[in-house]
N, C-alpha and C positions, 0 to 999 in steps of 0.2 A: 864178228867184226869188233876190233878193238878201238877204243876211243881215247883220245888224249885230253883228259879233263884238266882244266885249270880253273882257278877261282877268279871271279870278276869283282873288282872293287865297287862297281856300280850296281851289281845285282843284290837284291835283298838277301840278308843273312849269308852272304858269301856263296850264292848259288853257283853250281858248276857251269862252265861254258866250254865250247869246243873250238874256239878260234885261235888257240895257241898262245894267247896273251898271258903274261904272268901277272898275277894279282899282287899288287904291292902291299895290300892290307892283310891278306890272309896268309901270313907266313906260318910255317909249321910250328915254330916255337911259341906262337901266340896261344895255341890251344892244346899243347901237350900231345901232338900227334906221334904216331909210332915211327921208328927209324926207317930210312929209305929201304925199299926192297924187302921189307918184312912180309912173310907169307901168312895169310889168315884165311881160313875156310869161309869166313863171312863175306869176303869180297872176291870179285872175279880176278883171274890171273892178270897181272900187269896193271891192276888198278893203282892209280898214283899213291905212292906210300904216304905222301904228306896229307892225304885225305882220310887216312885211317886213324880213328881215335885209339888211344893207347889203353884199351879195355883190359888187356892181360895184367897191366900194372895195378889197376883198380881192384882186380880179383884177389890180390895178395895183401890188401889192407888189413891192419890189425883187428878192426871191428868184425871181421869175418872169421876170426880164429875159432877153432874147435874148443869146446869146453873140456877142461881137464877134470877127470873124475875125482870127487872129494868124498869124504866120509863125514856125514852130518849126524850129530846127536841133538835132538830137539827136545827142549824142556818147556812145558807149558806153565801158565801162571795160575793165579787164584780163580776160584769159581769155574774151573775147567778140569778136563782130564786129558789123557793122551789123544783122545779122538779129535781134539782141537786141531791137530796137525794133519788129519787124514788127507785133505785135498792137496796141501802143500807138499807133504811127503810123497804123494803119488806123482806130482809134477817133477820133483827133484829126481825120483827114480827114473822117470821117463827121459830125463836129461842125461842119464847115465851115472848118477851118483848113488852111493850107498847111504841108506838112511836108517837110523835107530830112533825109536820113540819110546823111551822107558817111562813107566809110571812110577810115582813115588808115594810113600806112606800118607794116609789120610785122604787119598784121592782114588778115583776109579773104584775097583772092587774092595779096596781097603777102607773100611768105615771107622777106623780108629781116629777119633777127634782129639785124643790126648797126645798127638804127635809133637815133636819138637823140630826146630829147624835143623839141628844136627842129625836127627834120624833121617830126614829127607836127603840131605847132602851125602850122608854115608851110603844110603841106598843107591844113589846115582853113581858114586865112585865105585861101589861094588859091582854095579852093572857094567861099567866100563872095564874094570879089571877082569871080571868073569868072562866077558866076551873078547878079551884081549884086543881091545880097540886102541889104535895108535894113530897119530897124526889126524886127530879129529877136529872138526869145526863144531864147537860146543855153543849151541844157540839157546838163549833164554828169553822168554817173552814175559813182560810184566813182572810179577813176583818172581818168576823164574830167573830174572837177572840176579837176584840175591843168591839163588841156588847155584848158578854157575860161578859166581864170585867165590863161594866157599868150596865148591867142587874143584875149582882150579887149584886151590891150596892143597887138596888131597892127592890129585893125580896130575901135577903140572907137566910131567915128562910125556904124557900121552896126548897133550892138547896142542894142536897146530895154531888155532886162533879162537878167540872168544867173540861171539856176535850177540849184541844186545838189541832185541827188537822191541821198541817202545817199552823198555825194561828199567826197573829200578837199578841204580848204581849207588850203593850206600857208602857213606864215609865210614871210617873206622869208628866203632862205638855207637853207630846209629841203628835204629830199627826202621822197618817199613812205615810204621805208624808215625814216625818222626817226619816223614815226607808228606803226610796228609795235611792239607790246609785246615785251619782250626774248625771251620764249620763241618767239614767232612769227618774229621776226627771225633767231633762231638756226636755226630750221627752214628759212627761205627761203635763208639763206646756204649751208646744207648742200645744198639742192636745186640751187642755182645752181652750186656747185662740182662737183657730180656730173654736171652736164649736159655734153654735147659741143659745144654751140653757144651758151653763155651765155643759156640760157633757164631758166624755172622752170615745172614742171608740178605742179599740185596733186595730192596723193594723194586717191583717191576718198573715203576716210573723212573727211578734213578738209573736202573740198568738200561732202559730204553734210550734215555736222553744222553747218556755218557758212554756206555760200553759199546752200543750198537747204533749210534746216531745216524749212520748212513744206510741202515737196513730199512726195508719195508716193515710195516707193522706186523705182517704175517711172519716174516723171517725172524724179527725180534722176538715174537712170542714163541716160535719154535725153538730158538736157541735158549730162551729163558727156561722152557720146560726141561731142558737137558742139564741145567746146572744144579749143584747141590750146595748146601751151606758150607762155608769155608771154615776150617779149624782156625780159631782166632789167635791162639798162642804164638805161633811162629812169626806173625806180623808185628808182635809187640816185643820180641826178643832183641836185645842189643847185641850186635854182632862184632866180634873181634876180627878186624880185617887188615891187621898190620901185615900179615904174610902175603895177602893178596896184593897190596900196594907195593910190596917188595919184589913181586914177580916181574920178570922181563918177558912178556908174552904179547904177541900182536893182538890188537883189539879193534872191533868195528862197532859202529852204532847205526842201526837202521831205524829211521824215523818216519812214521806214517802221520801225515800232517793234520788230519782231521780227528785225531784221537783226543777226545774231550774228557777222559777220565781224570786227568790233572789239568790245572789251569794252563791255557795256551798263552805263550808270550810273557809269562811271569818270570821275574828275576829271582823269586824266592822258592817257587815250586815248578814242577813240570819235567817232562822227559828231556827235551832239548831246547836250549843248551845247558839248562840247570844241572841235570845229572850226567848227561853225556860228557861234559867237559871234565868230569872227574877222572876220565880214563887216561888223561895225559895225551900222548900221541895216539891218535886213532883215526881209522877210516870212516868217513861219513857217507851214508847212502840215504837218499830221501825218496819218498813216494807218497801218493795219495792213499788215504785209508783211515778207518776208525780202529778202535781197540780190538774188537772181536769179529765183527761180521765180514770184514774184508778178507780174512783168512779163508772164508767159505765162498765168497762171491768172486774173488779174484786170486785164486791160489797160484796160478801161473805167474802173475806179476810179483807176488810175494816171494815165490820160489826163486825167480830171477834176481830179486834184490838180495836174497840170502846168498846166492851164488856170487854175486858181485862183491858182497861183503866178505865172503869166505875165501875167495881164490887168492893166489899169490899176487 
């Protein structure tokens, strides 16, 4: 049995009725209904066309687009090694992307504490050349921001976009130490002088309150057991970045808002907007998270932020 449904202006929410009266309020153009006589398996034959929502059009909206595969090269920061990226790299690969996580001198299995910043960036550029990587999204976290700045100078033709994840963006002639607030710099100088091999090891209290402030105590302790003293020299080197600032290369900054390593909201120090603004024209992506533990507790969220930062 076929029914001739119409809408009744007196019925709640435009409920259908069968008396043949035309509803003057529920016109098709009010609600974006499908064109007349369109066929749709979700409705019975001859179901009034003006009562059919235009769902097929919604299915084609841009936010449902398929992710295009990218090639990511992920560079970790200080007091970390390539394992920092394990969860994030796994999520990016599950999303269909190619991911490389190179280690650099003075970290991981390399215990040489006499490394220089140039040795680190040369090793990263060599890795990119050796693996013939092209159109890469080069991501740097924290101290790794300075490494992708200098690596970009060495292999600019192989880089699609630079992505800074709560990372240092130094001005020409600056060192990482120049971006430490005076009290923090005084502490790091003291820790460096007290070491036997020119390294800096973070005290747990400082690490817990700043690097992993969102983590549980148990997770903070587990992460801390996995870190090693950081070679101090590269953080005090003044970097020539004239070539970097002459490059015409797309750039993005991903900012995790609870990162307490540098002062929040300061006009003199901090990740964003203090350092991010040095990138000139750049894409800005924001999310919640701290400096280190969020990479382990929410790798899928961070992976999605990196994709949003790296895509065309």
